[in-house]
All heavy atoms as TSV, in Angstrom:
chain	resi	resn	atom	element	x	y	z
A	1	MET	N	N	76.844	123.680	88.042
A	1	MET	CA	C	75.560	123.307	87.484
A	1	MET	C	C	75.406	121.792	87.555
A	1	MET	O	O	76.362	121.061	87.304
A	1	MET	CB	C	75.466	123.777	86.037
A	1	MET	CG	C	75.385	125.275	85.919
A	1	MET	SD	S	74.822	125.952	84.349
A	1	MET	CE	C	75.648	125.071	83.128
A	2	PRO	N	N	74.219	121.326	87.874
A	2	PRO	CA	C	74.009	119.878	88.007
A	2	PRO	C	C	73.941	119.188	86.644
A	2	PRO	O	O	73.624	119.792	85.631
A	2	PRO	CB	C	72.664	119.791	88.730
A	2	PRO	CG	C	71.969	121.049	88.400
A	2	PRO	CD	C	73.044	122.087	88.249
A	3	HIS	N	N	74.279	117.905	86.661
A	3	HIS	CA	C	74.183	117.079	85.467
A	3	HIS	C	C	72.881	116.288	85.530
A	3	HIS	O	O	72.580	115.672	86.537
A	3	HIS	CB	C	75.362	116.115	85.381
A	3	HIS	CG	C	76.637	116.793	85.038
A	3	HIS	ND1	N	77.361	117.505	85.955
A	3	HIS	CD2	C	77.307	116.872	83.872
A	3	HIS	CE1	C	78.437	117.984	85.373
A	3	HIS	NE2	N	78.432	117.623	84.111
A	4	VAL	N	N	72.142	116.315	84.448
A	4	VAL	CA	C	70.856	115.623	84.356
A	4	VAL	C	C	70.924	114.687	83.153
A	4	VAL	O	O	71.448	115.043	82.099
A	4	VAL	CB	C	69.700	116.638	84.189
A	4	VAL	CG1	C	68.375	115.933	84.009
A	4	VAL	CG2	C	69.644	117.571	85.379
A	5	PHE	N	N	70.393	113.471	83.326
A	5	PHE	CA	C	70.418	112.502	82.239
A	5	PHE	C	C	69.326	112.814	81.232
A	5	PHE	O	O	68.154	112.935	81.575
A	5	PHE	CB	C	70.242	111.082	82.778
A	5	PHE	CG	C	70.508	110.029	81.758
A	5	PHE	CD1	C	71.793	109.740	81.377
A	5	PHE	CD2	C	69.462	109.329	81.182
A	5	PHE	CE1	C	72.049	108.764	80.431
A	5	PHE	CE2	C	69.703	108.350	80.239
A	5	PHE	CZ	C	71.003	108.075	79.857
A	6	ASN	N	N	69.708	112.947	79.974
A	6	ASN	CA	C	68.767	113.189	78.888
A	6	ASN	C	C	68.495	111.839	78.217
A	6	ASN	O	O	69.373	111.247	77.595
A	6	ASN	CB	C	69.364	114.174	77.873
A	6	ASN	CG	C	68.377	114.563	76.808
A	6	ASN	OD1	O	67.376	113.884	76.598
A	6	ASN	ND2	N	68.659	115.652	76.114
A	7	TYR	N	N	67.269	111.344	78.365
A	7	TYR	CA	C	66.927	110.013	77.863
A	7	TYR	C	C	66.849	109.979	76.335
A	7	TYR	O	O	67.059	108.934	75.731
A	7	TYR	CB	C	65.610	109.532	78.467
A	7	TYR	CG	C	65.744	109.214	79.925
A	7	TYR	CD1	C	65.356	110.128	80.903
A	7	TYR	CD2	C	66.278	108.007	80.334
A	7	TYR	CE1	C	65.497	109.833	82.248
A	7	TYR	CE2	C	66.431	107.696	81.675
A	7	TYR	CZ	C	66.033	108.618	82.622
A	7	TYR	OH	O	66.178	108.315	83.950
A	8	GLU	N	N	66.565	111.102	75.685
A	8	GLU	CA	C	66.505	111.127	74.226
A	8	GLU	C	C	67.899	111.000	73.617
A	8	GLU	O	O	68.115	110.251	72.669
A	8	GLU	CB	C	65.838	112.415	73.761
A	8	GLU	CG	C	64.382	112.527	74.167
A	8	GLU	CD	C	63.800	113.906	73.889
A	8	GLU	OE1	O	64.521	114.759	73.338
A	8	GLU	OE2	O	62.630	114.114	74.238
A	9	LYS	N	N	68.866	111.724	74.194
A	9	LYS	CA	C	70.240	111.662	73.700
A	9	LYS	C	C	71.043	110.534	74.348
A	9	LYS	O	O	72.133	110.214	73.886
A	9	LYS	CB	C	70.959	112.987	73.972
A	9	LYS	CG	C	70.382	114.165	73.233
A	9	LYS	CD	C	71.180	115.418	73.560
A	9	LYS	CE	C	70.625	116.636	72.874
A	9	LYS	NZ	N	71.376	117.850	73.252
A	10	LYS	N	N	70.515	109.985	75.443
A	10	LYS	CA	C	71.175	108.932	76.213
A	10	LYS	C	C	72.542	109.385	76.716
A	10	LYS	O	O	73.542	108.667	76.600
A	10	LYS	CB	C	71.296	107.650	75.411
A	10	LYS	CG	C	69.962	107.044	75.045
A	10	LYS	CD	C	70.157	105.684	74.464
A	10	LYS	CE	C	68.962	105.021	73.927
A	10	LYS	NZ	N	67.744	104.990	74.404
A	11	GLU	N	N	72.570	110.574	77.302
A	11	GLU	CA	C	73.807	111.097	77.885
A	11	GLU	C	C	73.468	112.158	78.935
A	11	GLU	O	O	72.346	112.661	78.988
A	11	GLU	CB	C	74.712	111.695	76.816
A	11	GLU	CG	C	74.087	112.867	76.086
A	11	GLU	CD	C	74.974	113.400	74.971
A	11	GLU	OE1	O	75.850	112.656	74.488
A	11	GLU	OE2	O	74.777	114.551	74.591
A	12	PHE	N	N	74.439	112.468	79.765
A	12	PHE	CA	C	74.257	113.498	80.770
A	12	PHE	C	C	74.552	114.862	80.158
A	12	PHE	O	O	75.432	114.990	79.308
A	12	PHE	CB	C	75.202	113.275	81.965
A	12	PHE	CG	C	74.759	112.176	82.870
A	12	PHE	CD1	C	75.260	110.896	82.726
A	12	PHE	CD2	C	73.838	112.423	83.871
A	12	PHE	CE1	C	74.858	109.872	83.562
A	12	PHE	CE2	C	73.423	111.409	84.714
A	12	PHE	CZ	C	73.934	110.139	84.557
A	13	GLU	N	N	73.834	115.866	80.613
A	13	GLU	CA	C	74.117	117.230	80.178
A	13	GLU	C	C	73.926	118.179	81.343
A	13	GLU	O	O	73.158	117.914	82.270
A	13	GLU	CB	C	73.227	117.624	79.001
A	13	GLU	CG	C	71.760	117.440	79.226
A	13	GLU	CD	C	70.957	117.738	77.971
A	13	GLU	OE1	O	71.457	117.530	76.850
A	13	GLU	OE2	O	69.817	118.185	78.134
A	14	GLN	N	N	74.655	119.276	81.294
A	14	GLN	CA	C	74.561	120.267	82.353
A	14	GLN	C	C	73.327	121.127	82.156
A	14	GLN	O	O	73.019	121.553	81.051
A	14	GLN	CB	C	75.796	121.162	82.362
A	14	GLN	CG	C	77.016	120.494	82.904
A	14	GLN	CD	C	78.169	121.464	83.012
A	14	GLN	OE1	O	78.225	122.445	82.281
A	14	GLN	NE2	N	79.074	121.186	83.916
A	15	VAL	N	N	72.632	121.356	83.271
A	15	VAL	CA	C	71.410	122.160	83.239
A	15	VAL	C	C	71.521	123.206	84.335
A	15	VAL	O	O	72.106	122.951	85.385
A	15	VAL	CB	C	70.174	121.257	83.478
A	15	VAL	CG1	C	68.886	122.054	83.409
A	15	VAL	CG2	C	70.144	120.135	82.482
A	16	HIS	N	N	70.949	124.358	84.095
A	16	HIS	CA	C	70.982	125.408	85.105
A	16	HIS	C	C	70.109	125.018	86.290
A	16	HIS	O	O	69.119	124.309	86.142
A	16	HIS	CB	C	70.504	126.740	84.509
A	16	HIS	CG	C	70.901	127.913	85.337
A	16	HIS	ND1	N	70.145	128.371	86.368
A	16	HIS	CD2	C	72.005	128.684	85.283
A	16	HIS	CE1	C	70.752	129.392	86.935
A	16	HIS	NE2	N	71.886	129.607	86.296
A	17	TYR	N	N	70.476	125.479	87.481
A	17	TYR	CA	C	69.745	125.128	88.702
A	17	TYR	C	C	68.263	125.487	88.627
A	17	TYR	O	O	67.419	124.783	89.176
A	17	TYR	CB	C	70.359	125.852	89.911
A	17	TYR	CG	C	71.656	125.268	90.367
A	17	TYR	CD1	C	72.857	125.940	90.163
A	17	TYR	CD2	C	71.700	124.039	91.009
A	17	TYR	CE1	C	74.049	125.410	90.593
A	17	TYR	CE2	C	72.883	123.492	91.435
A	17	TYR	CZ	C	74.063	124.183	91.228
A	17	TYR	OH	O	75.232	123.639	91.649
A	18	ASN	N	N	67.946	126.557	87.957
A	18	ASN	CA	C	66.540	126.988	87.878
A	18	ASN	C	C	65.669	126.009	87.100
A	18	ASN	O	O	64.460	125.951	87.322
A	18	ASN	CB	C	66.446	128.364	87.218
A	18	ASN	CG	C	67.094	129.434	88.059
A	18	ASN	OD1	O	67.300	129.260	89.260
A	18	ASN	ND2	N	67.432	130.552	87.444
A	19	LYS	N	N	66.267	125.236	86.196
A	19	LYS	CA	C	65.491	124.327	85.364
A	19	LYS	C	C	65.350	122.931	85.962
A	19	LYS	O	O	64.629	122.089	85.432
A	19	LYS	CB	C	66.123	124.218	83.983
A	19	LYS	CG	C	66.076	125.534	83.228
A	19	LYS	CD	C	66.602	125.387	81.845
A	19	LYS	CE	C	66.520	126.730	81.119
A	19	LYS	NZ	N	66.980	126.633	79.745
A	20	VAL	N	N	66.039	122.665	87.066
A	20	VAL	CA	C	65.968	121.356	87.710
A	20	VAL	C	C	64.880	121.400	88.777
A	20	VAL	O	O	64.889	122.264	89.647
A	20	VAL	CB	C	67.319	120.994	88.357
A	20	VAL	CG1	C	67.234	119.650	89.061
A	20	VAL	CG2	C	68.403	120.986	87.309
A	21	PRO	N	N	63.915	120.464	88.734
A	21	PRO	CA	C	62.865	120.481	89.753
A	21	PRO	C	C	63.419	120.085	91.120
A	21	PRO	O	O	64.320	119.261	91.224
A	21	PRO	CB	C	61.857	119.447	89.256
A	21	PRO	CG	C	62.644	118.557	88.362
A	21	PRO	CD	C	63.730	119.401	87.768
A	22	GLN	N	N	62.851	120.677	92.163
A	22	GLN	CA	C	63.282	120.345	93.512
A	22	GLN	C	C	62.711	118.998	93.919
A	22	GLN	O	O	61.629	118.605	93.492
A	22	GLN	CB	C	62.822	121.418	94.493
A	22	GLN	CG	C	63.551	122.723	94.322
A	22	GLN	CD	C	63.185	123.697	95.422
A	22	GLN	OE1	O	62.281	123.443	96.203
A	22	GLN	NE2	N	63.893	124.802	95.483
A	23	ARG	N	N	63.474	118.292	94.778
A	23	ARG	CA	C	63.017	116.996	95.270
A	23	ARG	C	C	62.924	117.059	96.788
A	23	ARG	O	O	63.678	117.775	97.442
A	23	ARG	CB	C	63.997	115.894	94.871
A	23	ARG	CG	C	64.083	115.736	93.376
A	23	ARG	CD	C	64.891	114.541	92.980
A	23	ARG	NE	N	66.251	114.617	93.498
A	23	ARG	CZ	C	67.139	113.664	93.364
A	23	ARG	NH1	N	66.829	112.560	92.745
A	23	ARG	NH2	N	68.352	113.790	93.856
A	24	THR	N	N	62.017	116.277	97.324
A	24	THR	CA	C	61.894	116.225	98.771
A	24	THR	C	C	63.067	115.438	99.342
A	24	THR	O	O	63.718	114.665	98.645
A	24	THR	CB	C	60.576	115.543	99.196
A	24	THR	OG1	O	60.596	114.203	98.709
A	24	THR	CG2	C	59.371	116.280	98.646
A	25	SER	N	N	63.316	115.603	100.620
A	25	SER	CA	C	64.450	114.919	101.245
A	25	SER	C	C	64.248	113.405	101.271
A	25	SER	O	O	65.210	112.652	101.353
A	25	SER	CB	C	64.679	115.445	102.653
A	25	SER	OG	O	63.541	115.218	103.443
A	26	ARG	N	N	62.999	112.939	101.197
A	26	ARG	CA	C	62.740	111.498	101.166
A	26	ARG	C	C	63.189	110.883	99.846
A	26	ARG	O	O	63.538	109.716	99.776
A	26	ARG	CB	C	61.267	111.210	101.381
A	26	ARG	CG	C	60.803	111.470	102.797
A	26	ARG	CD	C	59.366	111.128	102.917
A	26	ARG	NE	N	58.628	112.005	101.976
A	26	ARG	CZ	C	57.331	112.042	101.833
A	26	ARG	NH1	N	56.577	111.251	102.545
A	26	ARG	NH2	N	56.759	112.861	100.981
A	27	ASP	N	N	63.169	111.667	98.772
A	27	ASP	CA	C	63.526	111.163	97.457
A	27	ASP	C	C	65.035	111.149	97.216
A	27	ASP	O	O	65.506	110.510	96.286
A	27	ASP	CB	C	62.869	111.999	96.362
A	27	ASP	CG	C	61.356	111.893	96.400
A	27	ASP	OD1	O	60.850	110.895	96.946
A	27	ASP	OD2	O	60.688	112.802	95.881
A	28	VAL	N	N	65.776	111.848	98.037
A	28	VAL	CA	C	67.218	111.952	97.844
A	28	VAL	C	C	67.904	110.798	98.566
A	28	VAL	O	O	67.693	110.576	99.753
A	28	VAL	CB	C	67.741	113.308	98.369
A	28	VAL	CG1	C	69.248	113.382	98.243
A	28	VAL	CG2	C	67.077	114.448	97.637
A	29	LYS	N	N	68.718	110.066	97.821
A	29	LYS	CA	C	69.469	108.969	98.421
A	29	LYS	C	C	70.841	109.490	98.816
A	29	LYS	O	O	71.561	110.061	98.008
A	29	LYS	CB	C	69.614	107.832	97.423
A	29	LYS	CG	C	68.300	107.335	96.888
A	29	LYS	CD	C	68.189	105.853	97.109
A	29	LYS	CE	C	66.983	105.236	96.495
A	29	LYS	NZ	N	65.735	105.726	96.807
A	30	LYS	N	N	71.210	109.272	100.063
A	30	LYS	CA	C	72.496	109.765	100.544
A	30	LYS	C	C	73.561	108.709	100.317
A	30	LYS	O	O	73.306	107.519	100.412
A	30	LYS	CB	C	72.409	110.115	102.027
A	30	LYS	CG	C	71.435	111.250	102.265
A	30	LYS	CD	C	71.516	111.738	103.675
A	30	LYS	CE	C	70.548	112.904	103.826
A	30	LYS	NZ	N	70.606	113.500	105.126
A	31	ARG	N	N	74.754	109.177	100.050
A	31	ARG	CA	C	75.869	108.269	99.841
A	31	ARG	C	C	76.356	107.722	101.165
A	31	ARG	O	O	76.166	108.316	102.213
A	31	ARG	CB	C	77.026	108.994	99.160
A	31	ARG	CG	C	76.698	109.466	97.783
A	31	ARG	CD	C	77.892	110.097	97.166
A	31	ARG	NE	N	77.573	110.570	95.831
A	31	ARG	CZ	C	78.434	111.175	95.047
A	31	ARG	NH1	N	79.655	111.390	95.457
A	31	ARG	NH2	N	78.080	111.572	93.860
A	32	GLN	N	N	77.027	106.566	101.094
A	32	GLN	CA	C	77.614	106.010	102.304
A	32	GLN	C	C	78.756	106.909	102.749
A	32	GLN	O	O	79.348	107.630	101.957
A	32	GLN	CB	C	78.174	104.614	102.037
A	32	GLN	CG	C	77.121	103.585	101.833
A	32	GLN	CD	C	77.762	102.218	101.651
A	32	GLN	OE1	O	78.931	102.123	101.322
A	32	GLN	NE2	N	76.986	101.183	101.856
A	33	ARG	N	N	79.060	106.825	104.000
A	33	ARG	CA	C	80.169	107.616	104.508
A	33	ARG	C	C	81.473	107.136	103.885
A	33	ARG	O	O	81.746	105.950	103.797
A	33	ARG	CB	C	80.250	107.518	106.019
A	33	ARG	CG	C	79.052	108.134	106.700
A	33	ARG	CD	C	79.347	108.256	108.188
A	33	ARG	NE	N	78.252	108.894	108.838
A	33	ARG	CZ	C	78.181	110.210	109.044
A	33	ARG	NH1	N	79.141	110.969	108.662
A	33	ARG	NH2	N	77.145	110.732	109.637
A	34	ILE	N	N	82.276	108.075	103.477
A	34	ILE	CA	C	83.521	107.745	102.802
A	34	ILE	C	C	84.470	107.022	103.753
A	34	ILE	O	O	85.160	106.084	103.358
A	34	ILE	CB	C	84.160	109.019	102.226
A	34	ILE	CG1	C	83.279	109.565	101.113
A	34	ILE	CG2	C	85.561	108.745	101.707
A	34	ILE	CD1	C	83.727	110.882	100.555
A	35	SER	N	N	84.499	107.427	105.010
A	35	SER	CA	C	85.434	106.801	105.944
A	35	SER	C	C	85.125	105.323	106.136
A	35	SER	O	O	86.035	104.498	106.218
A	35	SER	CB	C	85.407	107.514	107.288
A	35	SER	OG	O	84.117	107.428	107.871
A	36	GLU	N	N	83.855	104.964	106.179
A	36	GLU	CA	C	83.481	103.554	106.341
A	36	GLU	C	C	83.901	102.740	105.125
A	36	GLU	O	O	84.445	101.642	105.262
A	36	GLU	CB	C	81.980	103.424	106.555
A	36	GLU	CG	C	81.502	103.988	107.870
A	36	GLU	CD	C	79.987	103.949	107.998
A	36	GLU	OE1	O	79.340	103.352	107.121
A	36	GLU	OE2	O	79.481	104.512	108.970
A	37	SER	N	N	83.679	103.265	103.951
A	37	SER	CA	C	84.055	102.525	102.754
A	37	SER	C	C	85.567	102.457	102.611
A	37	SER	O	O	86.100	101.447	102.144
A	37	SER	CB	C	83.420	103.146	101.511
A	37	SER	OG	O	83.818	104.484	101.366
A	38	MET	N	N	86.276	103.498	103.024
A	38	MET	CA	C	87.736	103.473	102.956
A	38	MET	C	C	88.306	102.436	103.914
A	38	MET	O	O	89.262	101.740	103.580
A	38	MET	CB	C	88.329	104.848	103.264
A	38	MET	CG	C	88.245	105.819	102.122
A	38	MET	SD	S	89.022	105.222	100.612
A	38	MET	CE	C	90.711	105.053	101.127
A	39	LYS	N	N	87.731	102.310	105.100
A	39	LYS	CA	C	88.182	101.291	106.042
A	39	LYS	C	C	88.019	99.901	105.425
A	39	LYS	O	O	88.907	99.054	105.527
A	39	LYS	CB	C	87.388	101.365	107.344
A	39	LYS	CG	C	87.759	102.527	108.220
A	39	LYS	CD	C	86.899	102.518	109.466
A	39	LYS	CE	C	87.065	103.783	110.266
A	39	LYS	NZ	N	86.155	103.815	111.421
A	40	PHE	N	N	86.890	99.667	104.790
A	40	PHE	CA	C	86.635	98.385	104.160
A	40	PHE	C	C	87.635	98.117	103.036
A	40	PHE	O	O	88.214	97.032	102.947
A	40	PHE	CB	C	85.202	98.343	103.607
A	40	PHE	CG	C	84.902	97.125	102.805
A	40	PHE	CD1	C	84.685	95.918	103.424
A	40	PHE	CD2	C	84.849	97.190	101.422
A	40	PHE	CE1	C	84.410	94.779	102.685
A	40	PHE	CE2	C	84.578	96.063	100.678
A	40	PHE	CZ	C	84.356	94.854	101.315
A	41	LEU	N	N	87.871	99.114	102.189
A	41	LEU	CA	C	88.788	98.931	101.067
A	41	LEU	C	C	90.215	98.708	101.546
A	41	LEU	O	O	90.950	97.890	100.984
A	41	LEU	CB	C	88.722	100.143	100.132
A	41	LEU	CG	C	87.427	100.293	99.357
A	41	LEU	CD1	C	87.426	101.605	98.595
A	41	LEU	CD2	C	87.236	99.132	98.410
A	42	LEU	N	N	90.633	99.423	102.586
A	42	LEU	CA	C	91.979	99.231	103.113
A	42	LEU	C	C	92.142	97.840	103.712
A	42	LEU	O	O	93.193	97.215	103.562
A	42	LEU	CB	C	92.300	100.311	104.151
A	42	LEU	CG	C	92.538	101.705	103.585
A	42	LEU	CD1	C	92.664	102.715	104.709
A	42	LEU	CD2	C	93.767	101.722	102.702
A	43	ALA	N	N	91.112	97.348	104.377
A	43	ALA	CA	C	91.170	95.992	104.931
A	43	ALA	C	C	91.264	94.964	103.807
A	43	ALA	O	O	92.037	94.004	103.901
A	43	ALA	CB	C	89.948	95.725	105.797
A	44	GLN	N	N	90.515	95.154	102.738
A	44	GLN	CA	C	90.571	94.243	101.603
A	44	GLN	C	C	91.947	94.276	100.941
A	44	GLN	O	O	92.492	93.249	100.557
A	44	GLN	CB	C	89.493	94.604	100.566
A	44	GLN	CG	C	88.093	94.381	101.036
A	44	GLN	CD	C	87.829	92.915	101.298
A	44	GLN	OE1	O	88.273	92.051	100.570
A	44	GLN	NE2	N	87.105	92.640	102.362
A	45	GLU	N	N	92.504	95.463	100.827
A	45	GLU	CA	C	93.819	95.609	100.221
A	45	GLU	C	C	94.885	94.920	101.077
A	45	GLU	O	O	95.784	94.257	100.557
A	45	GLU	CB	C	94.138	97.102	100.077
A	45	GLU	CG	C	95.434	97.400	99.374
A	45	GLU	CD	C	95.639	98.882	99.218
A	45	GLU	OE1	O	94.799	99.530	98.579
A	45	GLU	OE2	O	96.643	99.382	99.751
A	46	ARG	N	N	94.773	95.056	102.377
A	46	ARG	CA	C	95.736	94.455	103.296
A	46	ARG	C	C	95.689	92.923	103.198
A	46	ARG	O	O	96.733	92.273	103.117
A	46	ARG	CB	C	95.426	94.906	104.724
A	46	ARG	CG	C	96.577	94.760	105.677
A	46	ARG	CD	C	96.268	95.391	107.030
A	46	ARG	NE	N	95.922	96.801	106.936
A	46	ARG	CZ	C	94.784	97.345	107.393
A	46	ARG	NH1	N	93.891	96.601	108.007
A	46	ARG	NH2	N	94.551	98.629	107.258
A	47	THR	N	N	94.489	92.353	103.173
A	47	THR	CA	C	94.385	90.890	103.080
A	47	THR	C	C	94.895	90.401	101.728
A	47	THR	O	O	95.548	89.360	101.658
A	47	THR	CB	C	92.945	90.410	103.298
A	47	THR	OG1	O	92.088	91.054	102.361
A	47	THR	CG2	C	92.467	90.695	104.707
A	48	GLN	N	N	94.633	91.125	100.660
A	48	GLN	CA	C	95.117	90.732	99.336
A	48	GLN	C	C	96.639	90.781	99.297
A	48	GLN	O	O	97.284	89.897	98.733
A	48	GLN	CB	C	94.526	91.651	98.256
A	48	GLN	CG	C	94.922	91.265	96.848
A	48	GLN	CD	C	94.400	89.910	96.447
A	48	GLN	OE1	O	93.372	89.455	96.923
A	48	GLN	NE2	N	95.121	89.251	95.572
A	49	TYR	N	N	97.229	91.801	99.923
A	49	TYR	CA	C	98.686	91.915	99.973
A	49	TYR	C	C	99.283	90.745	100.736
A	49	TYR	O	O	100.294	90.175	100.316
A	49	TYR	CB	C	99.081	93.246	100.623
A	49	TYR	CG	C	100.569	93.425	100.772
A	49	TYR	CD1	C	101.358	93.711	99.670
A	49	TYR	CD2	C	101.194	93.290	102.003
A	49	TYR	CE1	C	102.724	93.871	99.787
A	49	TYR	CE2	C	102.555	93.442	102.140
A	49	TYR	CZ	C	103.318	93.740	101.025
A	49	TYR	OH	O	104.673	93.877	101.145
A	50	MET	N	N	98.667	90.355	101.833
A	50	MET	CA	C	99.172	89.236	102.621
A	50	MET	C	C	99.082	87.931	101.822
A	50	MET	O	O	99.994	87.098	101.866
A	50	MET	CB	C	98.405	89.124	103.937
A	50	MET	CG	C	98.714	90.253	104.905
A	50	MET	SD	S	97.658	90.366	106.349
A	50	MET	CE	C	97.614	88.729	106.971
A	51	LYS	N	N	98.003	87.741	101.069
A	51	LYS	CA	C	97.861	86.540	100.239
A	51	LYS	C	C	98.928	86.500	99.154
A	51	LYS	O	O	99.527	85.455	98.887
A	51	LYS	CB	C	96.476	86.506	99.590
A	51	LYS	CG	C	95.354	86.157	100.541
A	51	LYS	CD	C	94.038	86.146	99.796
A	51	LYS	CE	C	92.880	85.882	100.724
A	51	LYS	NZ	N	91.591	85.922	100.018
A	52	GLU	N	N	99.165	87.648	98.508
A	52	GLU	CA	C	100.177	87.709	97.457
A	52	GLU	C	C	101.567	87.430	98.025
A	52	GLU	O	O	102.380	86.768	97.384
A	52	GLU	CB	C	100.147	89.070	96.768
A	52	GLU	CG	C	98.926	89.284	95.902
A	52	GLU	CD	C	98.840	90.695	95.353
A	52	GLU	OE1	O	99.734	91.519	95.645
A	52	GLU	OE2	O	97.872	90.985	94.638
A	53	GLU	N	N	101.836	87.959	99.207
A	53	GLU	CA	C	103.126	87.749	99.842
A	53	GLU	C	C	103.333	86.266	100.171
A	53	GLU	O	O	104.410	85.701	99.924
A	53	GLU	CB	C	103.191	88.585	101.121
A	53	GLU	CG	C	104.583	88.860	101.606
A	53	GLU	CD	C	104.553	89.853	102.750
A	53	GLU	OE1	O	104.167	89.451	103.865
A	53	GLU	OE2	O	104.922	91.011	102.523
A	54	ALA	N	N	102.316	85.615	100.712
A	54	ALA	CA	C	102.402	84.190	101.036
A	54	ALA	C	C	102.577	83.367	99.763
A	54	ALA	O	O	103.351	82.406	99.727
A	54	ALA	CB	C	101.158	83.744	101.791
A	55	HIS	N	N	101.882	83.763	98.694
A	55	HIS	CA	C	101.991	83.047	97.427
A	55	HIS	C	C	103.396	83.201	96.845
A	55	HIS	O	O	103.962	82.241	96.304
A	55	HIS	CB	C	100.944	83.576	96.440
A	55	HIS	CG	C	100.958	82.865	95.131
A	55	HIS	ND1	N	100.545	81.562	94.999
A	55	HIS	CD2	C	101.339	83.265	93.892
A	55	HIS	CE1	C	100.665	81.203	93.736
A	55	HIS	NE2	N	101.155	82.221	93.047
A	56	ALA	N	N	103.976	84.388	96.964
A	56	ALA	CA	C	105.323	84.619	96.465
A	56	ALA	C	C	106.344	83.774	97.231
A	56	ALA	O	O	107.277	83.217	96.630
A	56	ALA	CB	C	105.667	86.102	96.569
A	57	LYS	N	N	106.177	83.659	98.542
A	57	LYS	CA	C	107.070	82.829	99.349
A	57	LYS	C	C	106.951	81.371	98.930
A	57	LYS	O	O	107.954	80.654	98.824
A	57	LYS	CB	C	106.751	82.985	100.834
A	57	LYS	CG	C	107.196	84.279	101.418
A	57	LYS	CD	C	106.852	84.341	102.896
A	57	LYS	CE	C	107.199	85.689	103.498
A	57	LYS	NZ	N	106.803	85.770	104.914
A	58	LEU	N	N	105.750	80.917	98.690
A	58	LEU	CA	C	105.526	79.526	98.278
A	58	LEU	C	C	106.161	79.264	96.913
A	58	LEU	O	O	106.809	78.243	96.705
A	58	LEU	CB	C	104.024	79.233	98.235
A	58	LEU	CG	C	103.614	77.831	97.813
A	58	LEU	CD1	C	104.147	76.817	98.826
A	58	LEU	CD2	C	102.116	77.734	97.697
A	59	GLU	N	N	105.984	80.186	95.976
A	59	GLU	CA	C	106.576	80.060	94.654
A	59	GLU	C	C	108.096	80.032	94.747
A	59	GLU	O	O	108.768	79.244	94.070
A	59	GLU	CB	C	106.129	81.208	93.758
A	59	GLU	CG	C	104.706	81.107	93.275
A	59	GLU	CD	C	104.512	80.006	92.256
A	59	GLU	OE1	O	105.415	79.766	91.419
A	59	GLU	OE2	O	103.466	79.347	92.312
A	60	ALA	N	N	108.662	80.901	95.591
A	60	ALA	CA	C	110.117	80.936	95.760
A	60	ALA	C	C	110.618	79.625	96.346
A	60	ALA	O	O	111.670	79.112	95.934
A	60	ALA	CB	C	110.506	82.114	96.642
A	61	ALA	N	N	109.886	79.051	97.301
A	61	ALA	CA	C	110.298	77.784	97.911
A	61	ALA	C	C	110.203	76.641	96.897
A	61	ALA	O	O	111.043	75.742	96.884
A	61	ALA	CB	C	109.428	77.485	99.122
A	62	LEU	N	N	109.209	76.670	96.029
A	62	LEU	CA	C	109.042	75.600	95.033
A	62	LEU	C	C	110.124	75.678	93.965
A	62	LEU	O	O	110.597	74.646	93.482
A	62	LEU	CB	C	107.656	75.680	94.404
A	62	LEU	CG	C	106.488	75.293	95.292
A	62	LEU	CD1	C	105.174	75.544	94.562
A	62	LEU	CD2	C	106.585	73.832	95.707
A	63	HIS	N	N	110.491	76.870	93.556
A	63	HIS	CA	C	111.478	77.037	92.482
A	63	HIS	C	C	112.911	77.012	93.008
A	63	HIS	O	O	113.845	77.045	92.219
A	63	HIS	CB	C	111.221	78.342	91.728
A	63	HIS	CG	C	109.953	78.325	90.970
A	63	HIS	ND1	N	109.735	77.475	89.895
A	63	HIS	CD2	C	108.800	79.030	91.109
A	63	HIS	CE1	C	108.520	77.675	89.425
A	63	HIS	NE2	N	107.924	78.614	90.137
A	64	LYS	N	N	113.086	76.946	94.323
A	64	LYS	CA	C	114.422	76.954	94.920
A	64	LYS	C	C	115.131	75.625	94.701
A	64	LYS	O	O	116.340	75.562	94.615
A	64	LYS	CB	C	114.304	77.263	96.418
A	64	LYS	CG	C	115.587	77.697	97.053
A	64	LYS	CD	C	115.321	78.120	98.472
A	64	LYS	CE	C	116.503	78.889	99.003
A	64	LYS	NZ	N	116.266	79.371	100.358
A	65	ASP	N	N	114.365	74.547	94.600
A	65	ASP	CA	C	114.960	73.202	94.467
A	65	ASP	C	C	115.781	73.044	93.237
A	65	ASP	O	O	115.711	73.271	92.191
A	65	ASP	CB	C	113.859	72.131	94.502
A	65	ASP	CG	C	113.160	72.128	95.864
A	65	ASP	OD1	O	113.823	72.438	96.853
A	65	ASP	OD2	O	111.959	71.792	95.885
């Protein structure tokens, strides 16, 4: 059953399919492709890991003295 936001209660509630009005395909917003967003997130994670690794090496070199 779909979740519909109830503005009076300010929360989502489950409603039966028969009670939800149909929408045209123009009104429906499609989500981005998961694979594209995963590629982006993995690239961000990889660059962050490389920065942390370089920072750790620098910290180790500074504290080695």
